[in-house]
Chimera marker file (.cmm) of the C-alpha trace (Angstrom):
<marker_set name="trace">
<marker id="1" x="-14.440" y="1.206" z="-0.913" r="1" g="1" b="0" radius="0.5"/>
<marker id="2" x="-15.998" y="-2.249" z="-1.088" r="1" g="1" b="0" radius="0.5"/>
<marker id="3" x="-14.189" y="-5.587" z="-1.261" r="1" g="1" b="0" radius="0.5"/>
<marker id="4" x="-15.460" y="-5.976" z="-4.830" r="1" g="1" b="0" radius="0.5"/>
<marker id="5" x="-13.984" y="-2.611" z="-5.802" r="1" g="1" b="0" radius="0.5"/>
<marker id="6" x="-10.658" y="-3.533" z="-4.187" r="1" g="1" b="0" radius="0.5"/>
<marker id="7" x="-10.602" y="-6.884" z="-5.997" r="1" g="1" b="0" radius="0.5"/>
<marker id="8" x="-11.178" y="-5.100" z="-9.314" r="1" g="1" b="0" radius="0.5"/>
<marker id="9" x="-8.349" y="-2.639" z="-8.593" r="1" g="1" b="0" radius="0.5"/>
<marker id="10" x="-5.973" y="-5.487" z="-7.770" r="1" g="1" b="0" radius="0.5"/>
<marker id="11" x="-6.066" y="-6.755" z="-11.345" r="1" g="1" b="0" radius="0.5"/>
<marker id="12" x="-5.866" y="-3.324" z="-13.000" r="1" g="1" b="0" radius="0.5"/>
<marker id="13" x="-2.358" y="-2.207" z="-13.900" r="1" g="1" b="0" radius="0.5"/>
<marker id="14" x="-1.725" y="1.515" z="-13.984" r="1" g="1" b="0" radius="0.5"/>
<marker id="15" x="1.076" y="3.350" z="-15.736" r="1" g="1" b="0" radius="0.5"/>
<marker id="16" x="3.765" y="4.979" z="-13.625" r="1" g="1" b="0" radius="0.5"/>
<marker id="17" x="2.468" y="8.475" z="-14.381" r="1" g="1" b="0" radius="0.5"/>
<marker id="18" x="-1.070" y="7.526" z="-13.271" r="1" g="1" b="0" radius="0.5"/>
<marker id="19" x="0.098" y="6.242" z="-9.894" r="1" g="1" b="0" radius="0.5"/>
<marker id="20" x="-0.237" y="8.386" z="-6.789" r="1" g="1" b="0" radius="0.5"/>
<marker id="21" x="2.998" y="9.091" z="-4.914" r="1" g="1" b="0" radius="0.5"/>
<marker id="22" x="2.468" y="7.770" z="-1.390" r="1" g="1" b="0" radius="0.5"/>
<marker id="23" x="4.623" y="10.630" z="-0.095" r="1" g="1" b="0" radius="0.5"/>
<marker id="24" x="1.784" y="13.000" z="-1.036" r="1" g="1" b="0" radius="0.5"/>
<marker id="25" x="-0.879" y="11.119" z="0.947" r="1" g="1" b="0" radius="0.5"/>
<marker id="26" x="-1.870" y="12.997" z="4.104" r="1" g="1" b="0" radius="0.5"/>
<marker id="27" x="-3.763" y="11.199" z="6.875" r="1" g="1" b="0" radius="0.5"/>
<marker id="28" x="-5.309" y="12.774" z="9.982" r="1" g="1" b="0" radius="0.5"/>
<marker id="29" x="-3.566" y="10.788" z="12.739" r="1" g="1" b="0" radius="0.5"/>
<marker id="30" x="-6.253" y="11.826" z="15.230" r="1" g="1" b="0" radius="0.5"/>
<marker id="31" x="-9.086" y="10.289" z="13.204" r="1" g="1" b="0" radius="0.5"/>
<marker id="32" x="-10.489" y="6.844" z="14.067" r="1" g="1" b="0" radius="0.5"/>
<marker id="33" x="-8.864" y="3.881" z="12.266" r="1" g="1" b="0" radius="0.5"/>
<marker id="34" x="-11.761" y="3.357" z="9.844" r="1" g="1" b="0" radius="0.5"/>
<marker id="35" x="-11.694" y="7.020" z="8.851" r="1" g="1" b="0" radius="0.5"/>
<marker id="36" x="-7.904" y="6.941" z="8.372" r="1" g="1" b="0" radius="0.5"/>
<marker id="37" x="-8.306" y="3.913" z="6.095" r="1" g="1" b="0" radius="0.5"/>
<marker id="38" x="-10.929" y="5.777" z="4.055" r="1" g="1" b="0" radius="0.5"/>
<marker id="39" x="-8.645" y="8.813" z="3.796" r="1" g="1" b="0" radius="0.5"/>
<marker id="40" x="-5.821" y="6.605" z="2.565" r="1" g="1" b="0" radius="0.5"/>
<marker id="41" x="-7.936" y="4.767" z="0.001" r="1" g="1" b="0" radius="0.5"/>
<marker id="42" x="-9.533" y="7.938" z="-1.332" r="1" g="1" b="0" radius="0.5"/>
<marker id="43" x="-6.125" y="9.577" z="-1.836" r="1" g="1" b="0" radius="0.5"/>
<marker id="44" x="-4.050" y="6.624" z="-3.075" r="1" g="1" b="0" radius="0.5"/>
<marker id="45" x="-6.792" y="5.544" z="-5.541" r="1" g="1" b="0" radius="0.5"/>
<marker id="46" x="-5.274" y="2.096" z="-6.096" r="1" g="1" b="0" radius="0.5"/>
<marker id="47" x="-3.658" y="0.542" z="-2.997" r="1" g="1" b="0" radius="0.5"/>
<marker id="48" x="-2.113" y="-2.215" z="-5.139" r="1" g="1" b="0" radius="0.5"/>
<marker id="49" x="-0.311" y="0.059" z="-7.615" r="1" g="1" b="0" radius="0.5"/>
<marker id="50" x="1.191" y="3.332" z="-6.420" r="1" g="1" b="0" radius="0.5"/>
<marker id="51" x="4.623" y="4.896" z="-6.316" r="1" g="1" b="0" radius="0.5"/>
<marker id="52" x="7.118" y="6.148" z="-3.792" r="1" g="1" b="0" radius="0.5"/>
<marker id="53" x="9.152" y="8.842" z="-5.510" r="1" g="1" b="0" radius="0.5"/>
<marker id="54" x="10.691" y="7.234" z="-8.606" r="1" g="1" b="0" radius="0.5"/>
<marker id="55" x="9.878" y="3.685" z="-7.471" r="1" g="1" b="0" radius="0.5"/>
<marker id="56" x="6.766" y="1.888" z="-8.771" r="1" g="1" b="0" radius="0.5"/>
<marker id="57" x="5.134" y="-0.253" z="-6.083" r="1" g="1" b="0" radius="0.5"/>
<marker id="58" x="3.033" y="-3.323" z="-6.931" r="1" g="1" b="0" radius="0.5"/>
<marker id="59" x="1.429" y="-5.006" z="-3.923" r="1" g="1" b="0" radius="0.5"/>
<marker id="60" x="0.475" y="-8.665" z="-4.176" r="1" g="1" b="0" radius="0.5"/>
<marker id="61" x="-0.719" y="-11.147" z="-1.565" r="1" g="1" b="0" radius="0.5"/>
<marker id="62" x="-0.538" y="-14.912" z="-1.755" r="1" g="1" b="0" radius="0.5"/>
<marker id="63" x="-2.963" y="-17.298" z="-0.110" r="1" g="1" b="0" radius="0.5"/>
<marker id="64" x="-1.443" y="-18.829" z="2.974" r="1" g="1" b="0" radius="0.5"/>
<marker id="65" x="1.426" y="-16.338" z="2.920" r="1" g="1" b="0" radius="0.5"/>
<marker id="66" x="2.975" y="-14.739" z="5.971" r="1" g="1" b="0" radius="0.5"/>
<marker id="67" x="1.236" y="-11.629" z="7.339" r="1" g="1" b="0" radius="0.5"/>
<marker id="68" x="2.621" y="-8.361" z="5.973" r="1" g="1" b="0" radius="0.5"/>
<marker id="69" x="3.711" y="-7.328" z="9.472" r="1" g="1" b="0" radius="0.5"/>
<marker id="70" x="5.930" y="-10.443" z="9.734" r="1" g="1" b="0" radius="0.5"/>
<marker id="71" x="7.429" y="-9.832" z="6.280" r="1" g="1" b="0" radius="0.5"/>
<marker id="72" x="8.301" y="-6.233" z="7.119" r="1" g="1" b="0" radius="0.5"/>
<marker id="73" x="9.753" y="-7.254" z="10.482" r="1" g="1" b="0" radius="0.5"/>
<marker id="74" x="11.944" y="-9.922" z="8.825" r="1" g="1" b="0" radius="0.5"/>
<marker id="75" x="13.091" y="-7.436" z="6.196" r="1" g="1" b="0" radius="0.5"/>
<marker id="76" x="14.042" y="-4.825" z="8.804" r="1" g="1" b="0" radius="0.5"/>
<marker id="77" x="15.928" y="-7.408" z="10.876" r="1" g="1" b="0" radius="0.5"/>
<marker id="78" x="17.905" y="-8.488" z="7.796" r="1" g="1" b="0" radius="0.5"/>
<marker id="79" x="18.748" y="-4.870" z="6.970" r="1" g="1" b="0" radius="0.5"/>
<marker id="80" x="19.930" y="-4.229" z="10.528" r="1" g="1" b="0" radius="0.5"/>
<marker id="81" x="22.142" y="-7.339" z="10.419" r="1" g="1" b="0" radius="0.5"/>
<marker id="82" x="23.860" y="-5.965" z="7.306" r="1" g="1" b="0" radius="0.5"/>
<marker id="83" x="25.008" y="-2.850" z="9.201" r="1" g="1" b="0" radius="0.5"/>
<link id1="1" id2="2" r="1" g="1" b="0" radius="0.2"/>
<link id1="2" id2="3" r="1" g="1" b="0" radius="0.2"/>
<link id1="3" id2="4" r="1" g="1" b="0" radius="0.2"/>
<link id1="4" id2="5" r="1" g="1" b="0" radius="0.2"/>
<link id1="5" id2="6" r="1" g="1" b="0" radius="0.2"/>
<link id1="6" id2="7" r="1" g="1" b="0" radius="0.2"/>
<link id1="7" id2="8" r="1" g="1" b="0" radius="0.2"/>
<link id1="8" id2="9" r="1" g="1" b="0" radius="0.2"/>
<link id1="9" id2="10" r="1" g="1" b="0" radius="0.2"/>
<link id1="10" id2="11" r="1" g="1" b="0" radius="0.2"/>
<link id1="11" id2="12" r="1" g="1" b="0" radius="0.2"/>
<link id1="12" id2="13" r="1" g="1" b="0" radius="0.2"/>
<link id1="13" id2="14" r="1" g="1" b="0" radius="0.2"/>
<link id1="14" id2="15" r="1" g="1" b="0" radius="0.2"/>
<link id1="15" id2="16" r="1" g="1" b="0" radius="0.2"/>
<link id1="16" id2="17" r="1" g="1" b="0" radius="0.2"/>
<link id1="17" id2="18" r="1" g="1" b="0" radius="0.2"/>
<link id1="18" id2="19" r="1" g="1" b="0" radius="0.2"/>
<link id1="19" id2="20" r="1" g="1" b="0" radius="0.2"/>
<link id1="20" id2="21" r="1" g="1" b="0" radius="0.2"/>
<link id1="21" id2="22" r="1" g="1" b="0" radius="0.2"/>
<link id1="22" id2="23" r="1" g="1" b="0" radius="0.2"/>
<link id1="23" id2="24" r="1" g="1" b="0" radius="0.2"/>
<link id1="24" id2="25" r="1" g="1" b="0" radius="0.2"/>
<link id1="25" id2="26" r="1" g="1" b="0" radius="0.2"/>
<link id1="26" id2="27" r="1" g="1" b="0" radius="0.2"/>
<link id1="27" id2="28" r="1" g="1" b="0" radius="0.2"/>
<link id1="28" id2="29" r="1" g="1" b="0" radius="0.2"/>
<link id1="29" id2="30" r="1" g="1" b="0" radius="0.2"/>
<link id1="30" id2="31" r="1" g="1" b="0" radius="0.2"/>
<link id1="31" id2="32" r="1" g="1" b="0" radius="0.2"/>
<link id1="32" id2="33" r="1" g="1" b="0" radius="0.2"/>
<link id1="33" id2="34" r="1" g="1" b="0" radius="0.2"/>
<link id1="34" id2="35" r="1" g="1" b="0" radius="0.2"/>
<link id1="35" id2="36" r="1" g="1" b="0" radius="0.2"/>
<link id1="36" id2="37" r="1" g="1" b="0" radius="0.2"/>
<link id1="37" id2="38" r="1" g="1" b="0" radius="0.2"/>
<link id1="38" id2="39" r="1" g="1" b="0" radius="0.2"/>
<link id1="39" id2="40" r="1" g="1" b="0" radius="0.2"/>
<link id1="40" id2="41" r="1" g="1" b="0" radius="0.2"/>
<link id1="41" id2="42" r="1" g="1" b="0" radius="0.2"/>
<link id1="42" id2="43" r="1" g="1" b="0" radius="0.2"/>
<link id1="43" id2="44" r="1" g="1" b="0" radius="0.2"/>
<link id1="44" id2="45" r="1" g="1" b="0" radius="0.2"/>
<link id1="45" id2="46" r="1" g="1" b="0" radius="0.2"/>
<link id1="46" id2="47" r="1" g="1" b="0" radius="0.2"/>
<link id1="47" id2="48" r="1" g="1" b="0" radius="0.2"/>
<link id1="48" id2="49" r="1" g="1" b="0" radius="0.2"/>
<link id1="49" id2="50" r="1" g="1" b="0" radius="0.2"/>
<link id1="50" id2="51" r="1" g="1" b="0" radius="0.2"/>
<link id1="51" id2="52" r="1" g="1" b="0" radius="0.2"/>
<link id1="52" id2="53" r="1" g="1" b="0" radius="0.2"/>
<link id1="53" id2="54" r="1" g="1" b="0" radius="0.2"/>
<link id1="54" id2="55" r="1" g="1" b="0" radius="0.2"/>
<link id1="55" id2="56" r="1" g="1" b="0" radius="0.2"/>
<link id1="56" id2="57" r="1" g="1" b="0" radius="0.2"/>
<link id1="57" id2="58" r="1" g="1" b="0" radius="0.2"/>
<link id1="58" id2="59" r="1" g="1" b="0" radius="0.2"/>
<link id1="59" id2="60" r="1" g="1" b="0" radius="0.2"/>
<link id1="60" id2="61" r="1" g="1" b="0" radius="0.2"/>
<link id1="61" id2="62" r="1" g="1" b="0" radius="0.2"/>
<link id1="62" id2="63" r="1" g="1" b="0" radius="0.2"/>
<link id1="63" id2="64" r="1" g="1" b="0" radius="0.2"/>
<link id1="64" id2="65" r="1" g="1" b="0" radius="0.2"/>
<link id1="65" id2="66" r="1" g="1" b="0" radius="0.2"/>
<link id1="66" id2="67" r="1" g="1" b="0" radius="0.2"/>
<link id1="67" id2="68" r="1" g="1" b="0" radius="0.2"/>
<link id1="68" id2="69" r="1" g="1" b="0" radius="0.2"/>
<link id1="69" id2="70" r="1" g="1" b="0" radius="0.2"/>
<link id1="70" id2="71" r="1" g="1" b="0" radius="0.2"/>
<link id1="71" id2="72" r="1" g="1" b="0" radius="0.2"/>
<link id1="72" id2="73" r="1" g="1" b="0" radius="0.2"/>
<link id1="73" id2="74" r="1" g="1" b="0" radius="0.2"/>
<link id1="74" id2="75" r="1" g="1" b="0" radius="0.2"/>
<link id1="75" id2="76" r="1" g="1" b="0" radius="0.2"/>
<link id1="76" id2="77" r="1" g="1" b="0" radius="0.2"/>
<link id1="77" id2="78" r="1" g="1" b="0" radius="0.2"/>
<link id1="78" id2="79" r="1" g="1" b="0" radius="0.2"/>
<link id1="79" id2="80" r="1" g="1" b="0" radius="0.2"/>
<link id1="80" id2="81" r="1" g="1" b="0" radius="0.2"/>
<link id1="81" id2="82" r="1" g="1" b="0" radius="0.2"/>
<link id1="82" id2="83" r="1" g="1" b="0" radius="0.2"/>
</marker_set>
């Protein structure tokens, strides 16, 4: 998938029923990283709009924002502190 194709997908909204459930995506963990990325993209169809069970997921990135890894780490730390 090219950057242009990804940019086009980012702006396209899909209905809940059209979204792929990420739980159904199967990736060969022994494949090289580039191949795993291709497997993911070919199965998820739109990496910006998918679902996880009954939850619709919309992924957005802001310019100058924190890296996703840092956001997830902060979220997990906050959840652990609530316990």
